[in-house]
N, C-alpha and C positions, 0 to 999 in steps of 0.2 A: 504495500500501500504504499503510496507516494503521497506522504503526509502535507508536503507545502502544495501539490497541484489541487489537491482536494478541496485543501485549506481558501485557495485562490478561488475555485470553483464555486464554495459556500459564499464568497463577498461577494461574485460577479450578481447569482442570484440576490443579497440583501440589497443589491445595487439597483437589479432591473426593479424590484418594489421596493423602493425605499422609502416610499409613505406608509404603507404597513407596516413593513421594519419597524420606522418612527414610533409609530403607535405603537408594536408592541412593548418596542423600548420604555415609552412612557410611562404604560401601565405597570413593568415593573418597577420602573425609577419611582413610582405615585407610590404603591404599595408599599416599598420597605423604605423611605421617607416618614410617611405615615406613620407605620410601626415602633419607625426610631422616636419619633420626636413622642405618642402614646406613650407607650413604655416608658421614656425620660421622667415626662411629665408625673404621668403616676408615679412610678416609683421616688420620684421626688416628696408627692407627695404624702407618700407610705413614709420616708424619713423625717419627713417634719411632723408627721403624728407620732413616730414611733419615741423622737424627741421628746413632745408632749407627754406622753403614757408611758411608756414601754422603758423609754429611758432614766423615767425618773421612778421606777419602780425599780424596789432590788431583785434579785433573783432572786435569792431566796429569803425568805424573813423569818423570824424566830420570835415567838411573843406569850405571852399567857391569854387564853381566851377563858371568859367566862361561859361555862355549861354545866349539866349537872352531871355528879358524878359517876364512875362507868359501873363501879361495884357496889351496891347500893348493900347494908348489913344482911336484909334479909338472904343475899345473895351468898354471903360469906359464913354465913350460918351452916354448922356441919347437918344439922336435920334439914334444911333447905335448899343447900346449895346445889341437888341433882333433881329440884321441879323445877316447871314450868311458873314462872312467880310475876303476878301481875302489878304492878306500882303505880298509881296515883298519886297526882300535883305532886311530883319530885321538886324539888327547888331546886336550883341552878348552884353551883357551889365555888365560890370568890375565894380562887387560889391569891388574888392579890396581883396587879398588873407587873410588881416587879418580876423579872428575869432572877433566879436564885443564882447566885454565885456565876453573875454574868459576866465577870472580866476574868474570871479563868475557861471561862465557854469562849470568848475574844480573842485572847491568846492562845486555846490550843486548835483556833480557827484558822488563824496566822500562821500559823504552822502547819497547813497543808495545801499541796504545794495545787491543787486544782483552786482554788481560794484566789482570786486576787489582791480582796481588799475587805476590812470588815469596817463596820460605822456601827457606833452604838447610835441608841435616840431614844430619849423621852416623850410620848406623847401623852397630854394632859387636857383633858376642856375646861375653857376657863368663860370668865368675863370679862370685857372689856370696856372699861367704863373712859367716859369722856365728857364730862358737864353731867349731864341728865342724860346720856344715852346712853345704853349701856346693850351690846350685840353679844350673843354666846358667840362662842369659836373657838379654833385650837392652837393649842403652843407648840410648838415642837422644839424641845432642847437639842441641840445636835454638836457634834466636834466640828468645830466650823472647815477644818481645813482636809478633814478624811472626806466632809459631807460634799464641799466642793470638790475635790477629788475623783469624788464617784458619780454625784450627779449635777455638776457643774451650773449650780445656781448663778451664779455671775450671769449668764445668757439670759436669765431670766429677770434681772434685777433692772428699774428703773428709775429709780435714786439710791445711789451710794455700791459701797460691796459687800459682799457676805461676811468676808474676812473686819468690816469695822462691827463684828457682832461678837470680837473677842475683846470691845470695851466694857468695863463695867455699867452692870443695870442697864442694858440696851438689847432692842427688841429691829426684827423687821417684818414689818406687817404688809397684806397681802393689798395689790391694785384696788380692789373692790370692798376692802374694809377699809379703807383710806378715804375713800370717796362716799365711804355714805358719814363715815363721821367726821369729813373736812379736816382729813389729818395731813399731814407732812413731814419730809426730813428734818431732824431738830427738836418737835412737838414732845409731849408727854403724853403717855398712854398712863390710864392707871388699868390693873389686871387683878382680877378677885377670882383666887383656884376655888374649887368644892372642897377643900377644908377650910374655906372662909381666908386663908391667906389676902393680904392685900397687899400690891406693890409698885413704885411709881416709877417704870421706864423708861427712857430716852430713843425715841425713835431715829433708826441710823440709816436706815434703807427701805427702801419699797420695791417689793417684789410681785411679777407679771406672771404666772405662767402659763394663762391662757386658757384655761377654763375655770365658767365664771365661780360654780361651785366650791371651788378652791378657793379662789382670791375674794372670798367672801368673807372668809372666816378664818382661814389658815396665820398663821405669825410663825415666826424663827425668833430662837434667843439660842445663848451657847450653853451647851448640857449643864454647866456649873451652875448657870445662872436659872437654870428650871429647877434643880436641886435645891437650893435655897429658897426659891418660889415654893416648893411643892413641902419644905422643912424636912427632906426628906436625905437621908445619909447619901456619901459620895459613892457607893455601892448601885446606889436606885437607876435601872434600866428598865425599860419596862419594852425596847424592841432594838433587835441585832439586826443590822439588814448587809444581806452578803452578795461581792458579788463576784462572779468567779467567770473563768475562762472561756470554759467550754458551756454556751446557755442550754447546748443538747441534755446537761449532767444536768439541771435544773429539776426534773422532777425524781431522780433518784436519789440526788441528795438531801433535796426535801424530807421523804422516807426516813434515811440515813442520819440527820442530824436529828429529827422528832426523837426515831429511838434512845440516841446515845446521848441528848440530853437531857431528855422529858420534859420537853416543850412542844406546843403548838407550831408549825410550821405550814409553809404556804409558798408555794414557785410563783412566779411571773407568771408562769402560760396560764394557770389558773386562776391566778388575778384578773390578766388581761384578756380572756379568750372570745370573748364576746368582740374585744377589737381587733386582738388577732385574726376571726374569721373576716371582719370585714377588709383588714387588709389582704390578703389572700384572694378574697374574692373579686376585689378591684384587679389585682395581677394578672388573674385567669383572665376578665374580659379587657385585658390591654392584649394579652396574646393571643386571644382569638378574633379580638378587628384585625388586626395586622393579620392571623395569619388568611383568615376570609379575603383581606385586600388580594393576598400576594395568589391565592386559590383564582378569583377571579382575573388577577392576570395572567396564569398560567392559562385560561382557559380562551383568552384574544391570541397569546401565542399558539396554541392548538391549533384554533380555526383560521387564523395566517397560514401558516405551513399547510395545513389540510388543503386549502386556496391554491397554493402555490404549485404545491404538488400536481394537482387538478390541473392548472395551466400549463405544467410546464411538461408535459407527460410524454409532449413529442421530444425535449432534451433528455430526460431520463432514458426516455428507448433508444438515443443514439451515445449514450454514453455507454448502454450495457453491450450495446452493438458492436461498439468499440471497445471493450473488451474492460470496462471495469466489471467489478463485482457487487453482488447486491450488499455486500458490507461497504465497498466503497460510498456506494450512494446512499449507504444507512445513513456513515458519517458527514457525508456532506450536509446533510438538515441537519443531524445532531450537534453539529460544528454552528451551525448556524442557528438553532435554538438556546447553544450555550454563550457565543456571543453576544444576544439577548440579553440574556439572564447575568453574566458578569457586568455588562455595561451599563445597561438597566441596575444591577444592583449594585452598582460603585457608585454610579450620580445619586438614588437614594441615599446611600450611606452620606454622601455630602450636602444635599437639601436636605433629608435629617435632622444635621449636626448644625445646619446652618436653622432651623426652623425652632430649635432648641435652644437656641443663640439668643433667637428673638422672644420666645415665651419666658429665659431666663433674665432678662432685660426690662417686662413690662413689669409696671409698680404695681404693689400687691400691698396696699396700708390698710391696716385693721385694728381699731385698740385693743383686740383683743390678745394679737403679738407684734408686739412692740417691736421686735427684734427682727423681724423678717419683714422686709422693702422691696422684695420681686419675689413671683412665681419660682417656686422651689422644683428644680429640675435634676435629676443625675444622668451623669455623667459617665455608664459605669459601659468600659469597653468591652464587657460582655455581650450588650445589646450588640452593639455592632457587628460580631461576629455571628452571631446567633444567625440577625435579620439578613447577613451576605450567605451565610448558612443555607437560609428560606429562599431566598434567591435561585441560587442555584439549581437544589434540588426540584423547586417547583419547574423551573423552566426546564429541566433534563428528562423529570416526567412527562412534560408539558410537549417536548420533540420529539421523545422516544416511540410513541403510536405514528405519529406520520410518519418518522424515518423507515418504521419498522415494513409500512404501506408501502411506500418510495421503494423500499429493497426489493420487493414482490411483485415490482412491476416486468410485467415478461416484453419484453421489446417486441416478440414475433408478432402478440395479439394488436398492439399498438399502431406499429407499421401496416398492419395488415386492413384496422381499422380506417388509416384514412384513405 
C-alpha cells in the first residue's frame, strides 16, 4: 500500500467536495468547542461549590452526640438479657459535649501517616447582645493557625484577618449577623453563654461564607477564649476535625476512629451526601451534552461520506480497475474521515479554550460571594484530552462504514451499468 499516494487521493476527494468537507469539520469543531466550554464551566462551578461546602467540612469529625443509651439496665440483667425487651419513654443520655482525653486523641491522630492535620474546636450556642438586640447564634472556638491552614478562612474574610483572633477578647462574626446588629470591625459585642456567663468582646473581623443560614448565626473566637467564656478547663474540646491525605479513606477511618476512641464520628461524604449527588449529576449532564453534540457531528460526516461514495462510484471503479485493492480504497475514505476529525477536533480545542476564557472574564458579582469576581472556569488538561479522543473515535466510527462500503464496490458492475 502506497500511503503517500492514498493520502494524496484522499486530499483530492476532499478538495472536490470542499464545501461539504468544511461543513463536516465545522460540526466536529462546534461539538468539541461546546464540550470543552460546558465541562470547564460546570467543573468550575463544582469547584466553587466545593469550596463553599466540602472544603469547609472536615474529612472526619469526632464529637459526642446526645442519644439514648444503647445498653438499658433491663438488658444487662442476667434474668432478662436473653429476652426480647420492649422499653418505652427512653430519655437521651447526656455524656457531655466535651471529648474525654481530647488532647491525647489529637496527639495520636497527628502520628497517623494517613492524617494531614488535626484541628480542635469548641462549638457552643450563645446569645449575641447589642443594646436591646438579642440574637441566638453559634460561637466556634478554634486554634487559629491550624484552622486557617485546613479551611482557608481568610478567603472568606470581608474585613480583617482570621489571625487577629489571637488578640485577647476578640471575635469574628458572620456578615449576616453584622448586618442585623449594625456592627462593624472595632465595635464591642456582648455574648451570653448557656451557663449564664456574660462577656464583652471586640469585633476584629467579619466573615462571609456565602451561605445565609451560616452567616446569620456564626462567629469565631480563639480556643482559649471560648474555654474562658464557658468557664471550662483547658482540655475542654467538643469537636476534633481531621483532614486526611486520601479522601477515599474517610468512611473507613470514621469507623476505625469511632471504635478506637469511643466517640461519635462522621465523614464528609455522609455530611454532604445530597450536595455530592448534585455535583455528580451536573458533571454527567455536561459530558452527556458534549457526547451528543459529537455524535450528531459524526452523523454529518457519515452522510457526507456516503454521498461522496455515491457520486464517486466511477472514480472508485477506475481505481480498482487500475490495481487498487479494496483495502486501499477503504483507507482512502478512512484517511478522509480522520483528517476531518483531527482538524475539526484541534480547532474545537482552540475555540473551546477561547470560549472558556471569555466566560472567565465575565463579571460575577454577588453579595453572597464577595471573593468571587468572575464566573469560575476549570482549565483541567484532562478535558482537552477527552475532547480530542472523543472527536477521533466519533469520526473514525462515522467514516468506517462508508469506507467498508466503498471497498466492496465491484468495478465491473459499475462500468457495465454505465
